C-alpha positions in Angstrom: 9.9 -0.2 -22.9 9.3 -1.6 -19.4 7.8 0.5 -16.6 10.7 1.7 -14.4 11.2 0.2 -11.0 12.4 2.8 -8.5 12.6 0.6 -5.4 11.7 1.9 -2.0 12.9 5.5 -2.4 11.2 8.4 -4.1 13.0 9.5 -7.2 14.1 13.0 -7.7 12.4 15.0 -10.4 15.3 14.7 -12.8 15.3 10.9 -12.5 11.6 10.5 -13.3 10.8 9.6 -16.9 8.6 11.9 -18.9 5.0 10.9 -18.5 4.1 8.3 -21.0 7.7 7.6 -22.0 7.1 3.9 -21.6 3.5 3.7 -22.6 2.6 4.7 -26.2 -1.2 4.8 -25.2 -0.6 7.8 -22.9 2.3 9.4 -24.8 0.0 11.8 -26.7 -1.5 13.0 -23.4 1.9 13.6 -21.7 1.7 17.4 -21.6 -1.7 17.2 -19.9 -0.6 14.9 -17.1 0.1 16.5 -13.8 1.0 14.7 -10.5 -0.7 15.6 -7.3 1.5 18.2 -5.5 1.4 16.2 -2.3 2.3 12.9 -4.1 5.8 12.7 -2.4 4.3 13.2 1.1 1.6 10.7 0.5 4.0 8.2 -0.9 6.4 8.5 1.9 3.7 8.0 4.5 2.3 5.0 2.7 5.8 3.5 2.6 6.3 4.2 6.3 3.1 2.3 7.0 4.5 -0.7 5.2 7.4 -1.0 7.5 7.2 -3.9 10.0 5.5 -3.0 13.2 4.1 0.3 11.8 0.5 -0.9 10.9 -1.7 -3.8 11.6 -4.8 -5.4 10.0 -7.6 -6.2 12.4 -9.9 -9.0 11.3 -13.1 -9.8 13.2 -15.5 -12.7 12.9 -19.0 -12.1 14.1 -22.1 -14.3 14.5 -24.0 -12.1 11.9 -24.0 -8.5 10.6 -25.0 -7.0 13.9 -24.0 -10.0 16.1 -21.4 -10.6 18.7 -17.7 -10.7 17.9 -16.5 -14.3 18.3 -13.0 -14.2 16.9 -10.2 -11.6 16.4 -7.0 -11.7 14.5 -4.3 -9.0 14.3 -1.7 -9.3 11.6 1.3 -7.1 10.9 0.5 -5.3 7.6 4.1 -5.5 6.3 5.2 -9.0 7.2 1.9 -10.9 7.5 3.0 -12.1 11.0 0.1 -13.1 13.2 0.2 -11.0 16.3 -3.0 -12.1 17.9 -5.4 -14.9 17.0 -8.4 -15.9 19.1 -9.5 -18.8 16.9 -9.7 -21.8 19.2 -7.8 -24.1 16.8 -4.9 -21.7 16.1 -4.6 -19.7 19.3 
């Protein structure tokens, strides 16, 4: 059986398959598996951060480990759109 795909919303408890229902390797441990009580809050926050404009990735290039910063790039974490690039050939 395939692992269910719930899309971008958090499923209600009744919609969630029993732990291990799709994986025979964990089926025997299903009664011992417990989800973190804050799972829903953490998952919602992580999904919010993946919305366009909500989070960025800052990439820096330096001359060495403790050297000067010589290039910066800022990229939207959700879309990959380059927001800032100081590389002389792409800026």
